[in-house]
C-alpha positions in Angstrom: -32.8 -19.1 -34.6 -30.3 -20.6 -32.1 -27.8 -17.9 -32.9 -30.4 -15.2 -32.4 -31.4 -16.6 -29.0 -27.7 -16.7 -28.0 -27.2 -13.1 -29.1 -30.3 -12.0 -27.1 -28.9 -13.5 -23.9 -25.4 -12.2 -24.4 -26.7 -8.7 -25.0 -29.4 -8.4 -22.3 -27.4 -10.5 -19.8 -24.5 -8.1 -20.1 -26.9 -5.3 -19.1 -27.8 -6.9 -15.8 -24.7 -8.7 -14.7 -22.7 -6.8 -12.0 -19.2 -5.8 -13.3 -17.4 -8.0 -10.8 -19.5 -11.1 -11.5 -17.7 -11.4 -14.9 -14.4 -12.1 -13.0 -15.6 -13.3 -9.6 -17.9 -16.0 -8.5 -19.8 -16.3 -5.2 -17.5 -17.9 -2.7 -14.3 -16.8 -4.3 -11.7 -15.3 -1.9 -11.5 -11.6 -1.8 -7.8 -11.6 -0.9 -6.2 -12.7 -4.2 -2.6 -11.6 -4.1 0.5 -12.9 -2.4 0.4 -12.2 1.4 2.8 -9.3 2.0 4.3 -7.7 5.1 5.7 -4.2 5.7 9.0 -4.3 7.4 8.0 -1.7 10.0 5.7 -4.3 11.5 8.7 -6.1 12.9 10.5 -3.1 14.3 10.5 -4.7 17.7 11.8 -8.0 16.5 14.9 -7.4 14.3 17.2 -6.9 17.4 16.4 -10.5 18.3 18.2 -11.6 15.1 17.5 -11.1 11.4 17.3 -14.9 10.7 15.1 -15.4 13.6 12.7 -12.6 12.6 12.6 -13.9 9.0 11.7 -17.3 10.3 8.7 -15.8 12.0 7.7 -14.0 8.8 8.0 -17.3 6.9 6.1 -19.3 9.4 3.2 -16.9 9.3 3.0 -17.5 5.5 4.2 -14.1 4.1 5.4 -14.3 0.5 6.3 -10.6 -0.1 8.3 -8.1 2.0 8.4 -4.3 1.6 11.1 -2.4 3.4 14.8 -1.9 3.8 17.7 -4.1 4.9 17.9 -4.6 8.7 21.1 -3.6 10.5 23.8 -6.2 10.5 23.5 -7.7 7.1 24.4 -6.6 3.6 21.8 -6.2 0.7 23.1 -9.4 -0.9 23.0 -11.4 2.3 19.5 -10.2 3.0 18.3 -11.0 -0.5 19.7 -14.5 0.0 18.0 -14.9 3.3 14.6 -13.9 1.8 15.1 -16.1 -1.2 15.9 -19.2 0.9 12.5 -18.7 2.7 10.5 -18.2 -0.5 9.9 -14.5 0.1 10.3 -11.9 -2.6 11.0 -8.2 -2.1 9.1 -6.1 -4.7 9.5 -2.8 -2.9 11.8 -0.7 -0.7 11.6 2.8 0.8 13.3 6.1 0.6 13.2 9.3 2.7 11.9 12.4 1.0 15.1 14.4 1.4 17.1 11.5 -0.2 14.8 11.4 -3.2 14.8 15.2 -3.5 18.6 15.7 -3.3 20.0 12.6 -5.0 17.5 10.4 -6.8 20.3 8.5 -8.6 21.7 7.3 -5.3 18.1 6.1 -4.3 17.9 4.3 -7.6 21.3 2.6 -7.1 20.4 1.3 -3.7 17.1 0.0 -5.0 18.7 -1.8 -7.9 21.2 -3.4 -5.6 18.1 -4.9 -3.8 16.5 -6.1 -7.0 13.2 -4.4 -6.3 10.6 -3.0 -8.7 9.2 -0.1 -6.6 10.6 2.6 -4.4 8.2 4.1 -1.9 8.2 7.5 0.0 6.0 7.6 3.0 6.3 11.2 4.3 6.4 14.7 3.0 8.1 17.3 5.3 5.6 19.7 6.8 4.4 21.4 10.0 2.4 18.8 12.0 -1.3 19.0 11.2 -0.8 21.9 8.7 0.1 20.3 5.4 0.0 23.2 2.9 -0.1 23.9 -0.8 3.6 24.9 -0.6 4.4 21.5 0.9 2.4 19.8 -1.8 4.2 21.9 -4.5 7.6 20.9 -3.1 6.6 17.2 -3.2 5.2 17.5 -6.7 8.6 18.8 -8.0 10.6 16.2 -6.0 8.3 13.4 -7.1 8.2 14.3 -10.8 12.0 14.8 -11.0 12.9 11.8 -8.8 10.3 9.6 -10.3 11.8 10.3 -13.8 15.3 9.3 -12.6 13.9 6.1 -11.1 12.0 5.3 -14.3 15.2 5.8 -16.3 16.7 3.1 -14.0 13.9 0.7 -14.6 12.1 1.4 -11.3 8.7 2.7 -10.3 8.3 5.4 -7.7 5.2 5.4 -5.5 4.0 7.8 -2.9 2.5 6.3 0.3 -0.6 8.2 1.4 -0.4 9.1 5.1 -3.6 11.0 5.9 -2.4 14.5 6.4 -2.8 15.3 2.6 -6.6 15.6 2.8 -6.6 19.2 3.8 -9.4 21.0 1.8 -8.2 22.9 -1.3 -10.3 24.5 -4.0 -13.4 22.3 -3.5 -11.2 19.1 -3.3 -8.2 18.2 -1.2 -4.4 18.8 -1.4 -4.2 15.0 -2.1 -6.3 15.6 -5.3 -4.0 18.5 -6.1 -0.9 16.4 -5.6 -2.2 13.5 -7.8 -3.4 15.8 -10.6 0.0 17.6 -10.7 2.3 14.6 -10.6 3.1 12.8 -13.9 1.5 9.4 -14.1 4.6 8.2 -16.0 6.8 8.9 -13.0 4.6 8.8 -9.9 2.4 6.0 -8.8 0.5 5.7 -5.5 0.4 3.3 -2.5 -2.7 3.6 -0.3 -2.3 3.0 3.4 -6.0 2.3 4.1 -5.9 3.2 7.7 -4.2 6.5 7.2 -6.5 7.3 4.4 -9.5 6.7 6.7 -7.7 8.6 9.6 -7.4 11.7 7.4 -11.2 11.6 6.6 -11.2 10.0 3.1 -13.0 6.8 2.1 -10.5 4.2 0.9 -12.7 2.3 -1.5 -14.0 5.5 -3.2 -10.5 6.9 -3.5 -9.3 3.6 -5.1 -12.1 3.9 -7.6 -11.4 7.6 -8.3 -7.7 7.2 -9.2 -7.8 3.7 -10.6 -4.6 2.5 -12.0 -2.5 5.2 -10.3 -2.7 2.9 -7.3 -0.1 0.0 -7.4 -0.2 -1.4 -3.8 -1.9 -1.2 -0.4 -0.8 -1.1 3.2 -3.5 -2.9 5.2 -4.2 -2.0 8.8 -7.3 -1.3 10.9 -8.2 1.5 13.3 -9.8 1.2 16.7 -13.5 1.9 16.8 -14.3 5.3 18.1 -10.7 6.5 18.5 -10.2 10.2 17.6 -9.0 11.1 14.1 -7.3 14.2 12.6 -5.0 15.3 9.8 -1.6 14.8 11.5 -1.0 11.3 10.0 0.1 10.3 13.5 -1.7 8.3 16.2 -0.7 5.9 19.0 0.0 2.2 18.7 -3.1 1.5 20.9 -5.3 2.6 18.0 -3.9 -0.1 15.6 -6.1 -3.2 15.9 -6.2 -6.6 14.0 -7.8 -6.4 10.6 -11.6 -6.8 10.9 -11.8 -5.6 14.5 -11.8 -1.8 13.7 -13.6 0.8 11.7 -12.5 0.0 8.2 -14.7 -1.7 5.6 -12.3 -4.3 4.2 -14.7 -6.1 1.9 -15.4 -2.8 0.0 -11.7 -2.0 -0.1 -10.7 -5.4 -1.4 -13.5 -5.5 -3.9 -12.4 -2.2 -5.4 -8.7 -3.1 -5.2 -9.3 -6.3 -7.2 -11.4 -4.4 -9.7 -8.6 -2.0 -10.5 -5.9 -4.7 -10.5 -3.8 -4.1 -7.3 -1.1 -6.8 -7.2 0.6 -6.1 -3.9 -0.9 -5.8 -0.5 1.2 -5.5 2.7 -0.1 -5.9 6.2 1.5 -3.2 8.4 0.8 -3.7 12.1 1.8 -0.7 14.2 0.5 -2.0 17.5 2.8 -3.2 20.3 1.3 -6.7 20.1 2.2 -7.5 16.5 3.0 -11.2 17.1 -0.5 -11.7 18.6 -2.3 -9.5 16.1 -0.9 -10.8 12.9 -2.4 -14.3 12.9 -5.8 -12.7 13.6 -5.4 -10.3 10.6 -4.3 -13.1 8.3 -7.2 -15.3 9.3 -9.6 -12.4 8.8 -8.3 -11.7 5.3 -8.5 -15.3 4.3 -12.1 -15.6 5.6 -13.4 -12.9 3.3 -15.4 -14.2 0.3 -17.4 -12.7 -2.5 
């Protein structure tokens, strides 16, 4: 009889429990991965010294770094500087033309840094007029380049920038790009602000393409600022996380559900040193 009652509750309880409740409890933090930073955030700081800038990054509590090697230091020197501060470097970037013309050179540079991922953040196109021809060029470059990177033990990821959401055959050119790239060779990184800027819903898109996503860039967009499909806007429209238009609880809930392991804050404002502590505090305040 006891076993029958237990079976009853296990069966009918599973019908009513929300999916996330099986893994998350009320009060658990929503931000559950190492705190990451995108190198572009500190574009105004590197000239003040690489060591000095890394000290700021360390003091703010960042544990992961995505980007390239700043001018003035070698890859080995930079890796040592990160390691001494307890910061890992899971991901670096590449230009589209580099990937298209010589993916092996891209792989060699990435391996010298000891990263796992190589990210491309822009597909060449006429501003505001991303086309099927542009997408087809990217599909070919990503599939070929991604294959070379995989053969070298690396994972290629495309960083969504917002201009890809031009309508196409009842969907968007972003959908076309995802469906025509090989999942074995091409993963995805969502920049949540650019996704929103281009007219898509970040949480819904995370759900739609599931494990194609491997990382996020986190930034927020000023309330009421104009949006379009250029993938370009001024630094005045980048605000601390939680102060803009994006729904970060929904984004983090879905990201956790699909198993995103890397999230990098990218602040494109001109007040990054003032904004970052606010963004970090906001992320840490979010609870289920």
